[in-house]
C-alpha positions as CSV (number, residue, x, y, z in Angstrom):
1,M,284.9,84.4,102.4
2,R,282.8,82.2,99.6
3,R,282.0,79.6,101.8
4,W,280.0,81.4,104.2
5,L,279.0,84.2,101.5
6,L,277.5,81.4,98.8
7,P,275.0,79.9,101.5
8,A,273.9,82.9,102.9
9,L,272.5,84.3,99.2
10,L,271.6,80.6,98.2
11,L,269.5,81.3,101.9
12,A,268.6,84.2,101.5
13,A,266.8,83.5,97.9
14,L,265.1,80.8,99.1
15,I,263.6,83.3,101.9
16,G,262.5,85.8,99.5
17,A,260.8,82.7,97.3
18,W,258.7,81.5,100.6
19,Q,258.0,85.4,101.5
20,V,256.6,86.0,97.6
21,A,254.8,82.4,97.4
22,A,253.3,82.6,100.9
23,S,252.3,86.4,100.8
24,T,250.5,85.8,97.3
25,G,248.9,83.0,98.5
26,A,250.0,80.5,95.6
27,V,251.6,77.9,98.2
28,A,248.3,78.0,99.6
29,D,246.6,77.7,96.4
30,A,249.0,74.7,95.2
31,L,248.5,72.7,98.2
32,H,244.5,73.6,98.6
33,L,245.0,75.1,102.2
34,D,244.0,78.2,103.8
35,P,246.1,81.0,103.7
36,I,246.1,81.0,107.4
37,L,247.8,77.8,107.3
38,V,250.9,79.0,105.6
39,P,252.3,81.5,107.1
40,S,255.5,83.8,105.6
41,P,258.8,84.7,106.8
42,A,257.9,87.7,108.2
43,E,254.6,85.8,110.6
44,V,256.9,83.5,111.6
45,A,259.8,86.1,112.6
46,E,256.8,87.8,114.4
47,A,255.4,85.2,116.2
48,L,259.2,84.5,117.2
49,W,259.8,88.2,118.8
50,E,256.2,88.0,120.3
51,N,256.6,84.6,122.4
52,R,260.2,85.1,122.8
53,S,259.8,84.3,126.3
54,L,257.6,81.4,125.4
55,L,260.0,79.9,123.2
56,A,262.9,80.5,125.0
57,E,261.6,78.8,128.4
58,N,261.2,75.8,126.0
59,A,264.1,75.7,124.2
60,W,266.3,75.9,127.1
61,V,264.3,72.3,127.7
62,T,265.2,71.0,124.6
63,L,268.8,72.4,124.7
64,Q,269.3,70.2,127.9
65,E,267.6,67.2,126.4
66,I,269.8,67.4,123.1
67,V,273.1,68.5,124.7
68,L,272.9,66.1,127.8
69,G,271.7,63.6,125.7
70,F,274.6,63.6,122.4
71,L,277.4,63.7,125.3
72,L,275.6,60.3,126.9
73,G,275.5,59.2,123.2
74,L,279.0,60.0,122.3
75,A,280.4,58.7,125.5
76,L,278.5,55.1,124.8
77,G,279.2,54.8,121.2
78,L,283.1,55.7,121.9
79,G,283.2,52.7,124.8
80,V,281.6,50.5,122.6
81,G,283.7,51.5,119.5
82,F,287.1,51.0,121.7
83,L,285.7,47.9,123.0
84,L,285.0,46.4,120.0
85,R,288.5,46.9,118.3
86,P,290.7,44.4,120.3
87,F,288.1,42.4,120.4
88,E,287.2,40.5,116.9
89,T,285.0,38.1,118.1
90,L,282.9,40.0,120.4
91,R,282.8,42.8,117.0
92,L,281.2,39.7,115.0
93,A,279.1,39.0,116.9
94,A,277.8,42.6,118.2
95,Y,277.9,44.3,115.0
96,P,275.5,43.0,113.3
97,L,272.8,43.5,116.8
98,M,273.7,47.2,116.6
99,V,272.7,47.5,112.5
100,A,269.8,45.6,113.3
101,S,268.7,48.0,116.2
102,Q,268.7,51.1,114.1
103,A,266.1,49.3,112.0
104,I,263.3,49.5,115.0
105,P,262.0,53.1,114.8
106,I,262.9,55.1,118.1
107,L,259.4,56.0,118.4
108,V,258.5,52.2,119.4
109,F,261.0,52.6,122.4
110,A,259.9,55.9,123.2
111,P,256.8,54.9,124.9
112,I,258.6,52.3,126.9
113,L,261.4,54.5,128.1
114,V,258.8,56.7,129.3
115,V,256.6,54.2,131.1
116,W,260.2,52.5,132.7
117,F,261.1,56.4,133.3
118,D,258.1,58.6,133.8
119,Y,258.0,62.0,132.5
120,G,261.0,63.0,133.6
121,I,264.2,63.9,131.4
122,G,265.4,60.5,131.6
123,P,263.2,58.8,128.5
124,K,264.5,62.2,126.6
125,L,267.8,61.8,127.7
126,A,268.0,57.9,126.5
127,V,266.3,58.7,122.9
128,V,268.8,61.2,122.2
129,A,271.3,58.7,123.6
130,L,270.1,55.9,121.3
131,V,269.8,58.1,118.3
132,C,273.5,59.5,118.6
133,F,274.9,56.3,120.1
134,F,274.7,54.5,116.2
135,P,276.6,56.2,114.1
136,I,279.2,57.5,116.9
137,A,280.1,53.7,117.5
138,V,280.2,52.9,113.5
139,A,282.4,55.6,113.3
140,T,285.1,54.9,115.9
141,A,284.8,51.3,115.2
142,D,285.7,51.9,111.7
143,G,288.2,54.5,112.2
144,L,290.2,52.2,114.9
145,R,290.3,49.7,111.9
146,A,291.6,52.4,109.3
147,V,295.2,52.2,110.8
148,D,298.2,51.1,108.9
149,P,299.7,48.0,109.5
150,E,302.9,48.8,108.7
151,A,302.4,51.2,111.1
152,I,301.6,48.7,113.6
153,K,304.5,46.5,112.9
154,M,306.8,49.4,112.9
155,M,305.1,50.4,116.6
156,R,305.6,47.0,117.4
157,T,309.1,46.2,116.6
158,L,310.1,49.8,118.7
159,D,308.6,47.1,122.3
160,A,305.0,49.5,122.2
161,S,302.5,47.7,124.7
162,R,299.3,47.4,123.7
163,A,298.2,50.7,125.2
164,Q,300.8,53.0,123.8
165,L,299.2,51.1,120.1
166,L,295.7,51.8,121.2
167,W,296.8,55.5,122.7
168,R,299.3,56.7,120.4
169,L,298.9,55.3,117.0
170,E,295.0,54.3,116.5
171,A,293.2,56.6,119.0
172,P,294.8,59.6,116.7
173,T,294.2,57.8,113.3
174,S,290.4,57.4,114.5
175,L,289.9,61.2,115.4
176,P,288.5,62.2,112.0
177,F,286.2,59.2,111.9
178,V,285.0,59.8,115.8
179,F,284.3,63.8,114.5
180,S,282.4,62.6,111.6
181,G,280.4,59.8,113.8
182,A,279.6,63.2,116.1
183,K,278.8,65.8,113.5
184,I,276.4,63.0,112.3
185,G,275.0,62.4,115.9
186,A,274.8,66.2,116.4
187,T,272.1,66.5,113.4
188,F,269.9,63.7,114.7
189,A,270.1,64.6,118.6
190,P,267.5,67.6,118.2
191,I,264.9,65.2,116.2
192,G,265.0,62.0,119.2
193,A,264.5,64.8,121.6
194,V,261.1,66.1,120.1
195,F,260.4,62.8,119.7
196,G,260.8,62.2,123.2
197,E,258.5,65.3,124.2
198,W,256.2,64.2,121.9
199,V,255.4,60.7,123.4
200,G,255.6,62.5,127.0
201,A,256.7,65.8,128.1
202,E,255.2,68.8,130.0
203,S,257.7,71.4,128.1
204,G,259.8,71.8,125.3
205,L,259.9,72.6,121.8
206,G,258.5,69.4,120.8
207,H,255.9,69.5,123.7
208,L,254.8,73.3,122.4
209,I,254.7,71.9,118.6
210,L,252.4,69.9,119.3
211,Q,250.1,72.2,121.0
212,D,250.9,74.8,117.7
213,N,249.7,72.2,115.9
214,A,246.3,71.2,117.6
215,L,245.6,75.0,117.9
216,L,246.3,75.7,114.2
217,N,249.3,78.3,115.6
218,T,251.6,77.5,112.3
219,S,253.6,81.3,112.7
220,R,255.0,79.8,115.9
221,L,255.5,75.9,114.8
222,F,257.5,77.9,112.9
223,A,259.6,79.8,115.1
224,A,259.7,76.2,117.3
225,A,261.6,74.6,113.9
226,F,263.6,77.7,113.3
227,L,265.0,77.2,116.5
228,L,265.4,73.6,117.0
229,A,267.4,74.0,113.2
230,A,269.4,76.6,115.4
231,I,270.3,74.2,118.3
232,A,271.1,71.7,115.6
233,L,273.4,74.1,113.6
234,S,275.1,75.5,116.5
235,L,276.1,72.3,118.0
236,Y,277.2,71.0,114.5
237,G,279.2,74.1,113.8
238,L,281.2,73.4,117.6
239,I,281.9,69.9,116.5
240,A,283.1,70.4,113.4
241,L,285.7,73.8,115.4
242,T,286.6,71.5,117.7
243,E,288.0,69.2,115.1
244,R,290.0,72.2,113.6
245,R,291.6,72.3,116.5
246,V,292.1,69.1,117.5
247,V,292.8,67.4,114.3
248,T,295.7,69.5,113.2
249,W,297.3,67.4,110.7
250,R,294.1,66.5,108.6
């Protein structure tokens, strides 16, 4: 109960402080802004209710991009992680390139993907997959390398094949690492979806945020950001729940 109560109390305190600061104009005065640009939580909730149909329609588009892109990144990350394990030379050659690829901002890739794949869902899925791929691949590779060498020797003395070593020892050992990488990827996935929609989209929460920013409709902008946060937390919670059901020995 304490795990849920303490964060809820902290969140309630932060929202209360935000409400007071926005209602009194303290935030607007501190930032030298027009009070209309600093909505209160009550105004955000009102915008969320009044624009529920529009927000739900765009949230559904973004949710599809996040989930499908995350699953694509998960598949690529697991595939690369398992591929690098038995080939040490390949790992030494590919690992620095994987790290270097993360030094290039995703906003550089996004316009190129739009040029290649047009304005459909393809570029968004690619951006989300690229954002999620790296933490999952690195976590998987590290998890497979974390196997106790003595356990490997014991399995080999029992005449275990390479496939049996992988599925009976290395894969179970790597599962906690894989779930940790997946949870990191889940928090990055909405960011990738928004970046993809900013570059080129006709719908989605990222597209709606751009419109609201141009129209100075900050209440609905905050409402869209709230939905993005809710999607990220839901995906993270689903992965954490799956981890508790699968990694029972942790």
